[in-house]
N, C-alpha and C positions, 0 to 999 in steps of 0.2 A: 306619271305613274299613279294609279288610283290607290285609294286608301285600302281597298281589299287586297291588291297586289302587295302593298307595303306590309300589311298585316301577315300575309302568308310568308313573305320573305323573313319577317321578324321571327315567326314561329320556326321556320327552317333553321335560322341562325341559332336560336335557343336550343333546338333539338340537337344540332350538330355540336354545340358547346357541351351539352349534357352527355352526349355519346362520347366525346373526347375525354371528358372528366371521368366517366365510368371506365373507359378503357385505361386511362392512367391509373385509376384507383386499383383496377384489377392487376395491372403490372406491378404495383407496389406489393400487393399480396403475393404475387408470383416470386418477387425478389426477397421474400421472407423465408425461402427454403433454407434449411440448415439452421444451426444454432451458433451465432457469433460468440457466445460465451463458452462453447465447448472446450474442454481441456484434454491434454494428452493423457493417455493411459499408461504410457511407458515413461520410465525415468529418463531425464536428459543426461545421458552418459556419453563418454568419449566414443564408445562403440556405436551408439546410435548416430552420433554426428558423423562418424566415418562412413557408416552405411548410407546416410543421407548424401554425403559427397559423391559416393558411387552412383546413387540413383539420379542425382542432378546431372551427372555426366550422361547417364543413359537417356535422360530427357533432353539433353543438349540445351539446357536453360541459358547457358552463357551466350549462345549464338544470337538469340533475339534480344536479350537484355543487356547487350554491350554494344556501344557505338563503334562503328568501324573506323572512325577517325581518331583513334588513340584513346578511346573511352576506357574507364576502369571497369573491371569485371562486375557484371550485374547492376551497374549504375544506370542502365537504360539509355534512352536517347536515340536508338536506332529507328530510322524511318522505314516503315513497312508499307509498300504500295498496296492499295486495295481499290476495288471498283468505285468506292465512294470518296476516296481521298487518301491522304497519308496518315497512318496511325503510328504514333511514336511509342516504343516500348517504355515501360516504367522502371523506376528504381526499385529493385527488390533486395537491396542490401539492408542490414538491420539499423540503418540510420533512423533515429527517432523522429526527425522533423521532415525528411524528404523521402525516406524509404519505408520499410515495413516493420521498423523496430517496435512500434506500439501495437502491432497486430497480435490478437490472441490466436491460439491454434484454430479456434472456430472461424475467425476471419480468413485465415489461410486456407482452411478446408473449403470454405464457400467459394473463394476465388478460384482455386485449383480445379475443383470437381463440379461446381455449379455455375460458374461464370458470373458470380456476384461480387462486386467490389467492396472494399472496406467501408465505403459510404452508402452501401446498399444499392448502388446503381448497377445496371447490367453491363457486363464487359463485352467488348467486341470479340467475335470468334476468331480474330487473329491469334488470340490466346487459345490453344487447342484443348479447351476444357471438355469438349465432347469425347476426346480420347482419354483425358486424364480422369474422367468419371470412372474408369475401370481400375484406377490405382487403389490398392487396399489401404485400410486405415493404418496398418503397421508401417507401410512404406511412406505414407503421407506424413506420419508423425516423424519419421526419420528425416524426411526432406525439411520439415519445419525446424527440427533441431539443428540441421546443417545451416540453414539460412539465418537462423538466429545466433548461433554460436560459432559457426565455422567460416563465415564470410565476413570480410572486413567492411565496416560501415563506411559509406561514401555520402557526403553531403552534396547532393546534386538534385536540383529541382527538376521535376518532370516537365517535358515539353508539351505544349498544347497541341492536340491533333489538328491537322490541316484538313478539316472536313467541313464543307459549307453547310449552312442551315438550309433546309430543315433535316438534312441527312445526319446532322450531328446530334439530333435528339436521340437519347439513348433508351428511354423507357420502352419503345416498341421492341427492343431486342429481347425483352423478357418473353415476348410471345415467340420470337425466333427460337430462343433457347428451349422453351417448353415443347415446341414442335419437333426440334431436330437434335436436341442434346439429351442423352439418357440421364436418369438419376444415378447417383453413385451406386456402385455395386456393393452387395453386402459382403460381410467378412468371409463368406465362402470362397471368395476370389483368392484370398491369401492362401487358403489350404489347397485349392485346386491348382494354384500356380506352382506348388511344390510337389504335386503328385507325379508328374511325368515331364520329360524333356519337351514333348510336343506342347503341353499346356503352358509350360514356362515360356516357350517361344511365342505362343499366341499372346500371353500376358504382356510381354515386352513389346512386341510389334504393334499390338492394338492400343496399348496404354501409354506408358512413358515414351516409348519410341515414336509414337504418333506418326508412323510411316504413311498412313493414309492421307495425312494432310497434304502431301505432295503427290503421292502415287495413286490417288483415287480421284476420278473426275468429279466435278461439282455440278449441281443443278443450277438453274437460273436464280434460285434464291440462296445460292452460295453454300449450301450444306453439302457435305461429302455424300456421294451416292453409295452409302454403306459404311458401317464402322467395324464390321467383322465379316468373316467368310460367308455368313448366311445371305449376304447381299451379292448379287451377281456382278455389280460394278466395283466392288471393293478391290483395290490394288490392281486395277486393270490399266493403269497408266493415265497420264494427263499431260498438261502443258503448263509450265511455270516460267514466267518472264521470258517467253520466247524459246525456251528449251523444252524439247520433248522428254518427258519423264517416263521411263519405261515401266511396263507392267511387271509385277512381282509374283503373279499367281503361277506357281509351279516352276517358273524359270527354267524351261526345258533345255536351253542351250548351256546352262551352267550346272556343274555338279555341286553337291552340298559343300565340299571343301573349297571350291572356287568362291562360293558365297562367303564363307567364313574368312578366307584370305582377303577378299575385297573389303569386307567390313572392318577387318582387323588392321589392314595396312594400306588400303587405298589402291591395291593392285592385286592381280592374280595372273594366271598363266595366259589369259587372253585379253585382259582389259586393264586400264588405269583410270583413276577417278578424274573428273573434270567438273566444272560448273559448281553449283551450290552444294552438291554432294561432297565436295572436297572439305567444306567446313564441318559437315556432319561426321566425316571420318576423323578429321583432326581433333575436333572438340569432344566427340561422343564415342562412337563405336570402337575406335582404336584403344580406348581406355577400358573397355568392357572385358570381362573374363572370357577365356576360351569356352567355358561351359555355357555361358549365356549366348555367345555368338553361335555356337553349335545348335543351341535350342532355337534360336531365331531362324537359322538355315533349315532345320528340320521342319519348322512350321511353314515357312515359305514354300518348300518343296512339296509339302502335303496338299497345298491348295490346288483345286481343280477349277475348270470353267473359264480360264483366261482365253482371250482371243488368240487364234492361231498366229504364230509369228509370220511376218511377211517374208523373212529370209529363209531360204532352203539351200543348203550347200549342194552345188552342182559341180562335181569334179572336172568334167570336161571344160566347162566355162572357166573355172579357176585356172586350170592348166593352160588354157588357151591364152589368157591374159598374161600369165607368168612367162610363157614362151615368147610372146610378142615383146614384152618389156626386156627380156633377156637378149633377144636379137637386136633390139633398139633400131629397127628399120620400119619405115612407114608409120611412125608414131604421130598421132594427132597432138594438138597443143596441150590438152589435159594430160596425156600420157607423158609428154616431154617434161612438163612441169613436175610431174610426180617423180620421174627418174632423177631429175636435177635437184629436187628439193626434199624429197621424202624417202626415196629408195634406200638411202644409206642406213636408216633406222628401221623402216618397216619392210624393207626388202621387196624384190620384184614379185614375190609370192603373196605379199600383203599379210603375211603371217606374223610379222614383228618378232620380238624376242620375249619368251615367257618371263614374267615378273619385271620386265624392263621396258620394252616398247610394245604398246597395245596392238592387237591384231585388228586389221581393217576389213578383212574378208569376213563379213557377217556381223560386224560391230553394230550395236543398236543405234549409236549416235550417227553412223553413216547411213543406215537404212531407214531412219525415222521419216515419217510423212513430212514433218516440218524440218527443213535443212538448216534452220537458224543456228542450232547448237554447233553443227559441223562447221558452218561458216565462221562462227565466233572463234572456234579453236584454231582454224587456219589463220585468221587475221591476228588474233591476240596471243596465240600460243596457250600453253598449259604447263603445269608442273604438279608433281605428286607432293602430298604433304609429308613431312618428316614425322614418323611415328616410332614408337618403341619397337614394334615388330619389324619395321622397315625404315631405318633412320635416314637413309640417303634420299636426297631430293633429285628427281629426274625431270629436267626441264625440256619442254619443246618450244622452240622459238616461234614467234609470230611472224607472219609474212605480209602484214599490212603495208609496210613501206616498200617491200620488194615487188608486190604484184598489184595490178589495178583490178577493178571490179570484174572486168571481163575475164581476166586470167584466173582469178579466184573461182569464178563461176565454172570455167572449163575444168579446173582441177577438181572442184567438188563434184561436178557431173561425172568425171571419170571415176572418182572414188565410189560414187553411188551406183555406177553401172559396170564397173570392172569386176573381175573374178566372178563370184556367185551373186554379187549384189545386184539388185534390180529396182532401185528407187528412181523417182522422177528426176529429170534434169534440173539444174539450178540456173537461174537467170542472173544477169548483172544487176538488175534492179533489186533482187533479193539481197545480194551482197551489199549494195549501196545502203539499204535500210539497216543492216546489221552494223556496217561501218559507222553510220551516223549515230546509232545508239552507243557504240563504244566511245565515240568522240565526245558524247555528252555524259559519259561516266556511268552508263547503265550496264 
């Protein structure tokens, strides 16, 4: 290597180091958004703490900040899978040494709405701060009051994230946040949220409810393709851990009351909850007021521009399947498996029983492009949560021990192509993949 080449390489190294230093310095500036010394404007009263408890339910904070292996509420430790590795939720109890007990209101506000940690570092967007940016000052103060005075402190150290270097470097997240997360809304939000049922519903769905975190597709850079109805991709459905997450725009096959019933109890006249939405119902929406559930339903029904549903009811096809199952002659393997294992609850009509057994003719989980969720339910079963509005638990058994992969594939294919359903067939290989995931605890 000549001295001229070495000199050029040295210059390039120096320039790269300077550029990296400048980029880091700018990220520090970006992480100074908000005031860590900001104080609450409302008095820390029992009423404010009670309001905060309700809002924490609306935000389902306990779901992510509580370990599923017997962890104490809000003490963190839940592993959240991401494309870059596993992120562990943090302790948000008021413990002074391991939780947020020493946080000012300003620290809390910056973390919730700006994605900036107590130490000034950028937070991973596993924390839905792009949605929480819509939360009003008044509601955020109530949440702070609740977590400081209404939650029991738990001394539990935070777990280190399992993210390899250099992906574990956080300061570039300041740029992600600047590009994809809005600044906190001004206090006009609080007034607008009280003006009409529609606006209240939008405030809850877009903000604390952070429904878009699961129901909105994400770009390659992992931001949601829209944070409100102004974006065409908002709430158009996505995929989460192998489950097809349905679109929520307009929800043409459900009435407003069916949405309210589902959110309030985990079941309605045509469907029952399964998958990760079960925890949302159990921890969050089932504890919300009828007025807020109605507002959310009004907002979701108001949305337009969702993709046309793949399912269209065809009476002749549905009646044909019902007649064949009733006669029980010339049945293929999938049809026989249905009659023997499913018909007693879901009936030959595939209509199920309102508020008890979900309807299969037209069900989104049956007609989804990806059949993994349907396969999961067949193998592992499901059960509704016990809620105040619907205390009884309705279980469906799993058939993993009773059926092999080929049989599950045949049953799932019948479900996806019987009655008016017309989704693609399921293969034994697809069943094998889901079975393997279940065996590994996913």
